[in-house]
N, C-alpha and C positions, 0 to 999 in steps of 0.2 A: 752653790755652783753645781750644775748637773754634770754627772760623769759622762764621758764620751760613749757613743753607741758601740756595743760589742759586735764586731763583724766576723768573729772567729768561732761562733757557736755552731753546733751540729745542724741546726735547722736553717742556716743561712742559705739563700739561693746561690747556686753556682753560676748561673747565667742570667743576664738581664732579659727581662721579658721583651718579646718582639713588639716594636712600635709599627703600627700599620703605615704603609706608604700609599698615598693617594695623589698620584701625579696630576698636575694641572694641565689642561689642554693648552696648546701653543701652536702658533702658525709661523711658518718661515721656510727657508730653502731646505733645511735638513729634515723638517717634519714632512714636507711634501716628497722629499726623496724617500723617506721611510714608507710613506703611503704607496709610492710607486713600486718599491721593492716588495712590499707586503702583497700587493695585488698580483704582481707577476709570479711570485713564488707560490702563493696559495692556488692560483689558477693552474700552474704547472702540476702541483701535487694532486689536486682534485680532478683535473680533466684528463691528465695523461693516460690513466687506465682505460678510458673510453675511446681513445684514438684507435683507428683501424689502419692496417697496413697489409696490402695484398701480397702474400708470399706464395701463392699457388694453392692447389687443392689439398696438398698433403701437410701443410704447416698451419699453425694458428695465425689468425689475422689481427691479433692485438699488437699494437705498435711497440709497446714496452711490456715485456712479460718475463718473469723469473719462474720458469717452469721446473719446479723441484721434482715433480713426478717423473718427468722425462729427462731431467738433468740438462736443461738448456737455458740459455739467457738470450732473449731477443730484444734488440733495440733498433727499431725501424729495419733497415736493410742488413744490419749486422746480426749474426747468429754466433754465439759462443758455446762451444762444447766443453765437457768437463776437462778434457786434456788440454784445452786452451785457457785454463784458469789464469795463466800468466797475464792475459789481457785485463782481467779484473784486478790483479795485483798492480798492474801498471796504472790503472785508473786510481787506485787507492794511493799509490805513491804520488801521482800527479796532484791528487787532492791535498795530501800532506805538504808537498812543496808549495802548492798554491797558497795554503794557509801561512807557511813561512814567509812567502813573498808579500802577502797582504799585511801580515803583522809587522814585518820589518819596515814596510813603507808607511802604513797608516795605523799602526797600533791595533787595537781590538775592534777594527771595523767589522769583522765577521760577527762578533758578539753583538754589536750595536745595530746591525742592519739585516743580517741573513740567518742568524742562528734560529733553529726551530723554536727554542724556548723564548727567544725575543719576539718572534713573529706571532706566536699564539698568545703570549702574554699581552702584547700590544693590542691584538684583536680583542681580547677579553676586557682590557682597560677601556677601549672605546665603547664596548657594550655597556660596561658599568657606568660610564659617564652618561650614556643615553638614557639609562633607566634611573640611576640614583642622582644624576646631576654632576657638576664639576667638583673640584677639590673641596671647597668649603661645604657644599651640600653633602658630600660623602662623609666628611668628618662629623657634621651635625647628626647625620643619620646613624653613624656608628655609635655616638654617645647617647642617642635617644633610647628610651625604654622600648621593649617589644610591644607592638600594637598592630592593628590591622594594616596600616599603611606600610610599616617596616616589613611585616611578614609578606605582604603582597609584592613589594619591591624585591625582597630577597628571593622569593620563590620564582618571580619572573626572571631575574638575572641568572639564577642558578639553572633554570630550565633552558635558557638560551645557551649558556655555557655547556650544559650537558649535551644539548643537541649538536653543537659544534664538535665537542669531544667525540661523540659517537660517530659523527660523519668522518672525523679524522681517522679513527680506528677502522671504520668500514672502508675508507679509501685505501688504506695500507694493504689490506688483504687482497684487494683487487689487482695488485701488482703480481700476485702469485697464482692467479687463475683467470680464466676468461670472465671479464667483468659482468656482462649481462647474465651469463649462466650462473655465476656465483651469487648475484643479487637475488635471482629467482630462487635458487636453492636455499639461500640464507633465510629468506622470509617464509619459505614453505617448510622450514625445519629439516631440510635434506642435506645441508652443508656438513662438512666434516667437523667434529668437535673442536679441532684445533682452530678453526675459523672463529667460532664463538668465543673461545678462550682468548684468542689474540685481540679481538675487538673489545672484549671486556677489560683486558689489561690496559690497552692503549686508551680506551675511553677514560678509565680511572686516572691514569697518569696524566693525561692531557688536562682533565678537569681539575685535578689537585695542583699540579705544577703551574699551570697557566692561570688558574683562578685564585689560589690561596697561597702557594709558596713563593711564586713570582721571583723577587730579587734574592730570596734565600738560596734558590737553585744556583744563581749566577755567583753569589758571593761565597757560599759554603760548600755546595755539593759538587760544582763543576771543577775539574782539575785544570781546565784550559787556562784560566787566568794565571795560575802559578807557572805553567809551562811558557806562556807568552813572554813573561818577563825576561827569559833567557834569549829571546829573539829580537827584542827591541834594544836600540842603542840611542845615543845622543842625537842621531839624525832621523829618528822615527817621528812622524807627525802624530802628536797627541793633542787631545783637548786640554788647553792650558789657560789658567787664569793668570793674567799678567799683573802680578801684584805691584810691580814698580809703577804701573799706571793707575791701578785702582786704589792703592793705600795712600793715605789713611782714609778709612771709610767714614762717611758721615751722611746725615739725612740730606734730602734735596734742599731744604731750606738752609742748612748749614753750609753746604757746598756753594750755594748761590750767594750766600752772605760773605763767605771768605774762600774763594776758589783756590787761593795759594796754599791754604792750610789743609786741604782735603784732596783726595784723588777722585777718579771718575766713578768709583763704586758708591752708590747711594744706599747700600745695605738693604735693598728691597726684598732680597731672598727669593726672587723669581727663579733664579738658577736652581735653587734647592727645590722649589715648589714643582718644577716640571720634571725633575730627575726621576726616572722609573726605579732607581735603586735607593733613592732617598739620601744621597751623599751631598756634601757641600764641596763643589769643585774648587772653591777658594782655599781649601786646606791643602791643596797640592795633589799630585798623582797618588792614586790609591786603588786598591784592588777592586773596589766596588764600582769603579767607573767602567762602563761598557762602551764608551766612545760613541754614544748615539748622537751626540752633538745637539740635543734639544736645549741644553743650557746656552748654547751659542745663539740659537734663535730667540730664546727668552731675553738674553742680555742685549742682543742687537735691537730688539723691539724697544727696550727701555732706553737705550742710548739714543735711538731715533726720537723718542718722545721728549727727552731732556736736552736735545741738541748737541750730543756728544758723538764723536766718531765711533763707528762700529769696531768690533775686534777686541774689546776688553777681555772677553773669553773667545778663544779662537783656536783653530788647529795651528800648532807651532812645535818646532823641534826644540830640544834643550839647547842645542847650539845657537839657534836663532833667538831663543829667549835671552841668552847671555848677550848677544849682539844688540838686540833691541834695548835691553836694560842699560847698556852702555851708551845708548844714543845712536847706534848704527841702524842699517837697513837689513832686514832679513833676506835670505835667498829666495828666488822664485820657487814656486811649488814644483814645477817640472824638474828643476835642478835637484830638489830634495828627493823626488821620486826616482829619477833616473841616475842612480849612483852605482858604484861597483857592486855592492852587496845585492841590491835588488836586481841588477842586470844579470848577475850570476844565477840567482834563483830563477829568473825568467828564462835564461838560456837553458838551464837544466830542464825546466818545465817544458819548454818548447821542444827540446831534443827528444825527450821521452814521448811526447805526443806524436812527433813526426815519425819516430821509429815504430810506434804502434800502428800508425796509418800505413807505413810502408809494408810492414809484415802482414797487415790485413789485406793489402792489395796483392801481395805475392803468394799468399797461402793457397794451397791446393784444396779442392773440395772432395778429395779422395784420399783416404788414409789407410795405411796397412801396418799391421803388427803381426809378427811371426814368432811362434814359440815352438822349439823342437820338443817332440815327445821323447822322454827318456826311459820309457818302459814298454818295449825294449829299446835299446839305443839304435839297433839296426836289425834287419831281417834278411836272411839269404833266401832268394827265390829259387824256384825249380830250375830256371835257366842259368843259374850261377850269378846273376846280378844281385846288387845290394839295394835294399829299400829302406829309406828313412821316412818317418812320419812327422808331420808338422801341423800345428793348429794355427789357422789364419783368422784374423779378425779384420774384415774389410769394412771400413766406415764410409758410408755414402753421406756426405755432408750437404747434399742438395735436396731440395724439396720436390724431387721427381724420381721415379724408379730408373735405375741404370743397369746396363749390361757391362760388366767389368771383366776384362781379359787379364789373366794371371800368367806371367811368363817366367821361365827359369833361364837364367843367363849365367855363363861362367862355369857350367858343369857339362862337359862334353858328353853327348849321346844320352842325356838325361831325358826321361819322360815323366809325366805327371798324370794322376787320375785321383778320383775320390772313392771313398768306400762304396758309394752307390754305383760307380762305374766299373768297367772291366779292364784288366791289364792289357789285353790284346788291342784295345782301342785307344791306348794312351798316346799322347803327343807331347810336344814341348810346351804347349800352353793349353789353358782351359779357361772357360768363362763361367761367370756366375751372375744370376739376377739378384740385385741388391735393392731392397725396399727403400723408399725415400726417407731421408733423415733417420737412418737406422744403421746398426752394426750387424753384418752378416758373419757368423762364425761357422767355420767349416774345417774338416780335417783333410789334409792334402797328403797323398802318397807320392814320393819322389824316388825313382829308381834309376840307377846308373851302373855301368859295368864295374865289376869287382876290381879291375886293374886301376890303380891310382893310389895317391897318398891316403893315409888313414884319416886325415882331417883336411877336407877340401872346402874352402870358403866359396860360396856362390851367392847370387842375388836373385831374390824373388821380387818381380816388379808388377805393377798394375797399370792398366790404361783403360779409360772409359770409352766405349764405342760411341756414346752420345757426345758429340763435339770433339771426339778424338783427343780427350784431355789426358795428358800424362798424370799419373797419380804418384803415390808414394812407393818406395822400395825399401827392402830390408835385407841386409846381408847376414846369412846364417852359415852353418858348417855342416857339410855332409860327412857322416861318419862311416868308415869302412873298417873291417877287421885288420889288425896289424899283420904284416906279412910274416913276421917271425912266429906268431902264434899259429898261422896257417901251416907253416912248414913243420912245426912240431906235431901238429895233428896229422 
């Protein structure tokens, strides 16, 4: 009798070798839905940098542009400045709540339909089927020794993958500069080094993740599946194998010979063959399921062929699964989707969006920031009046030059002028020419009589002559010498 194999030695492998996953092509409602989402998302990604939007002669005409050099973010008519970064934060919060909403309603639908890893992996799989053939042909080619045919197919497939990966990386950098100009500079060798580095990194990651790692990214690298489990509950729609209907499994001949002894599952393994992560949905909910629902299409096709009702594998909540198992009727899908938890998520999501739209509509396109100069705090002029110095930053957020009037309010008999002006021509307001889409920085002198409190709050306000638009204002303090100190002197 042979002794059992020793699995505790120092040379034993710690991990099981990866088994290649070759999903089989399938047709059905969810497959066509994935086709549609893939087409829309890829078109948006590749075409958006080339869309034009007329903002006038002083602003870029690219519809969507992240202008890091000038610290601007453009999205069609919307322009976001650095001090308005809270809009970007709001969009990120909306994206997060949107994911919570989708996950609580339909599980990992984001992973199955719209995740970039899913989109590009799916695209690479279709190219692989076109060149290597479907599942059976791919497995035969994988086991075959290297020869002219295998080398030709591998090189052809990898070349197409590499082209798509390069196109993907190239499209990404176009969001950060004018697309036509960047393409010309890129191919002429005049683009910035960071552009070539970014394209190289994104090309490599897209090629490797989408072509070779595939399901390993979803199962092992991505943290999102672990996070989503905290968002789903017994009322979330999940892709579910209804074992009370499918078990006991048997071959088609066996089920036809004795229908009472077997369930509807004929153990054809089509649900496993079409799964992009290679799991068996019949083993129950598991982290490898990305809720792409291709197993539903495959099972429905088999059920139609053998004359059984569809839905052996279907979207179903855990609550409805228990009801159906007991012989009851599951709830309508709309009732499952529109429940308190999803409605709360949706309400918060909509509220944030409406608040951002409201603030976008109410924001002024003229901004002011005032900083008192502290060295010196004040200066006594020859006529006895007191002068304070302030640094003004006037931000013109329109794509046209503007004349901006600056007023002093709340400081009796105050006059203003600039270092380039003269004291005798000072008035209570002054104007500046501000370039389009720019910040004008200037030093402002403010003088007022010495009589008055040591700390006098007042307001510096702006108004644009073009369109007579009221701008921003800032409240600052006018400093005078303390009366006690004057008396001592």
